[in-house]
TIVEX-932523 format. One record per residue (C-alpha): x, z negated, y negated; residue in three letters. Coordinates in steps of 0.25 Angstrom, whole numbers, always signed. Each point is the difference from the previous one (the first is absolute). Layout:
      px      pz      py   resn
       X       Z       Y    ALA
...
% end
This chain:
      px      pz      py   resn
   +1352    +230    +745    MET
      +0     -13      -6    ASN
      -1      +3     -16    TRP
      +7     -14      -4    GLU
     +13      +2      -7    ARG
      -2     +16      -2    ARG
      +8      +6     -11    PRO
      -8      +4     -13    PHE
      +4      +8     -12    TRP
      -7      -2     -15    LYS
      -2     +13     -10    LEU
      -6      +1     -12    THR
      -5     +14      -7    GLY
      -4      -3     -13    SER
      -6     -13      +4    GLY
      -7      +4     +12    ASN
      +6      -6     +10    ASP
      +2      +0     +15    PHE
      +5      -8     +13    VAL
      +8     +11      +9    PHE
      +2      -3     +14    LEU
      +9      +7      +9    ASP
      -8      +6     +10    ALA
     +12      +9      +5    ARG
      +5      -7     +12    ASP
     -11      -9      +2    GLU
     -14      +4      -1    PRO
     -10      -7      -9    ALA
      -9      -6     +10    GLY
      -8     -12      -6    PRO
      +7      +2     -13    LEU
     -12     +11      -2    GLU
     -11      -9      +0    THR
      -8      -3     -12    ALA
      +2     -14      +1    GLU
     +15      +2      +0    VAL
      +0     +10     -10    ILE
      -9      -8      -8    GLY
      +9     -14      +2    ALA
     +14      +8      -4    LEU
      -8      +5     -14    CYS
      -5     -13      -4    ASP
      +7      -4     -13    ARG
      +1     -15      +2    ARG
      +0      -1     +16    ARG
      +7     +12      +4    GLY
     +13     +10      -4    VAL
     -13      +5     -10    GLY
      -1     +14      -3    ALA
     -11     +13      -2    ASP
      +2      +5     +14    GLY
      +9      +1     +11    VAL
     +10     +10      +4    VAL
      +2      +4     +14    PHE
     +16      +7      +1    PHE
      +0      +9     +12    GLU
      +9     +10      +6    ARG
      -6     +14      +1    ASP
      +6     +12     +10    ALA
      -1     +10     -10    GLU
      +3      -4     -13    VAL
      +8     -13      -8    ALA
      -8      -9      +1    TYR
     -16      -4      +3    GLY
      -8     -11      -8    ILE
     -14      -5      +3    ARG
      -6      -8     -13    TYR
     -11     -11      +3    PHE
      -8      -5     -13    ASN
      -2     -14      -2    ARG
     -13      +0      +8    ASP
      +8      +5     +12    GLY
      -7     +14      -1    SER
     +10     +12      +1    LEU
      +1      +6     -12    ALA
      +3     +16      +3    GLU
     +10      +0     -14    PHE
      +7      -8      -9    CYS
     +10      +6     -11    GLY
      +7     -13      -3    ASN
      +1      -5     +16    ALA
      +6     +15      -2    SER
     +11      -2      -9    LEU
      +3     -15      +4    CYS
      +2      +7     +15    SER
      +9     +10      -6    VAL
      +9     -13      -5    THR
      +0      -8     +14    LEU
      +5     +13      +6    ALA
     +11      +1      -8    GLY
      +3     -16      +1    GLU
      -1      +2     +15    LEU
      +9     +14      +1    GLY
     -12      +7      +6    VAL
      +3     +10     -12    VAL
     +13      +4     -10    THR
      -4      -5     -13    PRO
      +1     +12      -8    GLY
      -7      +8     +10    SER
     -14      +9      +4    SER
      -7      -3     +11    PHE
     -15      -1      +6    ARG
      -8     -11      +7    PHE
     -11      -4      +7    ARG
     -13      -5      -8    THR
     -15      -2      +7    SER
      -3     +11      -9    SER
     +10      +8      +4    GLY
     +15      +3      -2    VAL
      +8      +0     -15    ILE
     +12      +3      -6    ALA
      +8     -11      -5    GLY
     +14      +0      -8    ARG
      +8     -12      -3    LEU
      +7      +2     -15    GLY
      +7      -8     -10    PRO
     -12      +0      -7    GLY
      -8      -6      +9    GLY
     -11      +4     +13    PRO
      -6     +13      -1    ARG
     -11      +4      +9    VAL
     -10     +12      +3    GLY
     -13      -4      -2    MET
     -13      +7      +9    PRO
      -5     +10      -9    PRO
     -12      -3      -7    VAL
     -14      +5      +7    SER
     -16      -3      -3    GLU
      +4      +2     -15    ALA
     -12      -2      -7    ASP
      +3      -2     -16    PRO
     -14      -3      -2    ALA
      -5      -9     +10    PHE
     -13      -5      -3    GLU
      -2     -16      -3    ALA
      -6      -8     -12    ALA
      +9      -4     -10    LEU
      +2     -14      -7    GLU
      +3      -2     -14    ALA
     +15      +4      -2    GLY
      +0     +12     +11    GLU
      +1     +14      -3    ALA
      +0      +6     +12    ARG
      +4      -1     +17    VAL
      +6     +10     +10    GLY
      +2      +0     +14    TYR
     +11      +3      +7    ALA
      +8      -3     +14    ARG
     +15      -2      +3    VAL
      +1      -5     +13    GLY
     -12      -9      -4    VAL
     -13      +1      -9    PRO
      +2      -4     -14    HIS
      -9      +0     -13    LEU
      +7      +2     -12    VAL
      -9      -7     -14    VAL
      +7      +5     -12    ALA
      -3     -12     -10    CYS
      +3      -4     -14    ALA
      +9     -10      +2    ALA
      +1      -5     +15    VAL
      +4     -14      -5    GLY
     -16      -3      -4    ASP
      -3      +5     +14    VAL
      -5     -11     +10    ASP
      +7      +6     +10    VAL
      -6     -11     +13    PRO
     -14      +3      -3    ARG
      +0     +13      -4    ARG
     +11      +5      +8    GLY
      -9      -6     +13    ARG
     -12      +7      -5    GLU
      +6     +14      -1    LEU
      +9      -3     +13    ARG
     -15      +0      +7    TYR
      -5     +14      -7    HIS
     -12      +3      +9    PRO
      +6     +15      +0    ALA
     +12      -6      +7    LEU
      -5      -5     +12    PRO
     +17      -5      +6    ALA
      +0      -5     -16    GLY
     +13      +3      -9    ALA
     +11      -6      -6    ASN
      -4      -2     -15    VAL
     +10      +5     -13    ASN
      -3      -4     -15    PHE
      +8     +10      -9    VAL
      +2      +1     -16    ALA
     +12      +3      -9    ARG
      +5     -12      -7    GLY
     +11      -2     -11    ASP
     +11      +2     +10    ARG
      -6     +11      +9    GLY
     -11      +2     +10    TRP
      -2     -14      +8    THR
     -10      -2     +12    TYR
      -5     -11      +9    ARG
      -4      +1     +14    THR
      -9      -7      +8    TYR
      +3      +3     +15    GLU
      -9      +0     +12    ARG
      +4      -8     +13    GLY
      +8      -9     -11    VAL
     -13      -3      -6    GLU
      +6      -2     -14    GLU
      +9      +3     -11    GLU
     +13      +4      +3    THR
     +10      +2      -9    LEU
      +5     +15      +5    ALA
      -6     +10      +8    CYS
     +10     +12      +4    GLY
     -13     +11      +7    SER
      -8      -6     -14    GLY
     +11      +3     -10    SER
      -2     +16      +6    VAL
     -15      -1      +1    ALA
      +1      -4     -16    THR
     +11     +11      -3    ALA
      -9     +10      +8    ALA
     -13      -3      -9    MET
      +7      -2     -13    LEU
      +5     +15      +4    ARG
     -13      +4      +1    ALA
      -4      -7     -12    TRP
     +12      +3     -10    GLU
      +6     +11      +4    GLY
     +14      -6      +3    PHE
     +10      +7      +6    GLN
     +13      -6      +4    GLY
      +4     -13      +5    PRO
     -11     -12      -3    ILE
      +4     -15      -2    ALA
      -8     -10      +2    LEU
      +1     -15      -5    ILE
      -4     -11     +12    THR
      -5     -11      -2    ARG
     +13      -7      +3    SER
      +5      +6     -13    GLY
      +7     +10     +11    ALA
      +0     +14      -2    VAL
      -3     +11     +11    LEU
      +3     +14      -1    GLU
      -8     +10      +6    VAL
      +3     +15      +1    GLY
      -7     +13      +4    PHE
      +8     +12      +9    GLY
      -2      +9      +8    PRO
      +2     -10     +12    ASP
     -11      -8      -5    GLY
      +1     -12      -7    PRO
     +11     -10      -1    THR
      +2     -14      -4    LEU
     +13      -8      -7    ALA
      +1     -14      -2    GLY
      +4     -15      +5    GLU
      +2      -2     +13    GLY
      +8     -13      +1    ARG
      +2     -11      +8    LEU
      -1     -14      -2    VAL
      +5      -7     +13    PHE
      -1      -1     +14    GLU
      -2     -11     +10    GLY
      -5      -5     +13    ARG
     -15      -3      +4    LEU
      -2     -14      +6    TRP
     -14      -7      +1    ASP
     -10     +12      -7    VAL
     -12      +1      +9    VAL
      -2     -15      -3    SER
      +1      +4     -15    ALA
     -11      +8      +1    ALA
     -10     -14      +0    GLY
     -10      -4      +9    PRO
% end
């Protein structure tokens, strides 16, 4: 297989952006290597993205996706990539606007809906929840919780997320010794516009503008800490809003899944440099 001139789509979910590649008829092959994924995600010499998603056929559900972090590691789940996949599936005619369907992720099969208000997806169940995770607090931090939503997350209640040094503090907590596999780290605070959160993502290894599974973990901790019922709206670093709901079938996520542009790959591997 030759990756040159391979079609791709660039999509964004509240600023969390992805390169999607069609692997329904032609397998991913060398495009799946860490070298090529890193080159594609390079914001100066590649397309630029937080991760790469392969859009695949599935014999049992509408389609399947596999999401790779910028460092080339396969992620169990990504909420914003899932939202974006719903939009792309509609653009490709795989699903019908207004319909409900199911699709496969590396964390299992989830529900999707492409409605007039944008994409909505069912999320993996919140598991291993610990609203009183033991971690040393810094100034401005009130408490820390832990939850797995497809992937592991720490949630830190703060006085103001704008005051947090997310790259430094996020990286420290991402490697907390009690978490051998590490975790994404979310910082949340109530602001003038509502609940705001920021996320340091493992695999990307820096702050991203939004995190779908992080919003669900954050909402789950707010429910445990504050006793909230009903949907919770969370303002992302990009300023966009993600809405998390909790129902009998588990959590749901609604937000942006926007197709930005499409193109063809030319010289991806050499873009990675020596």
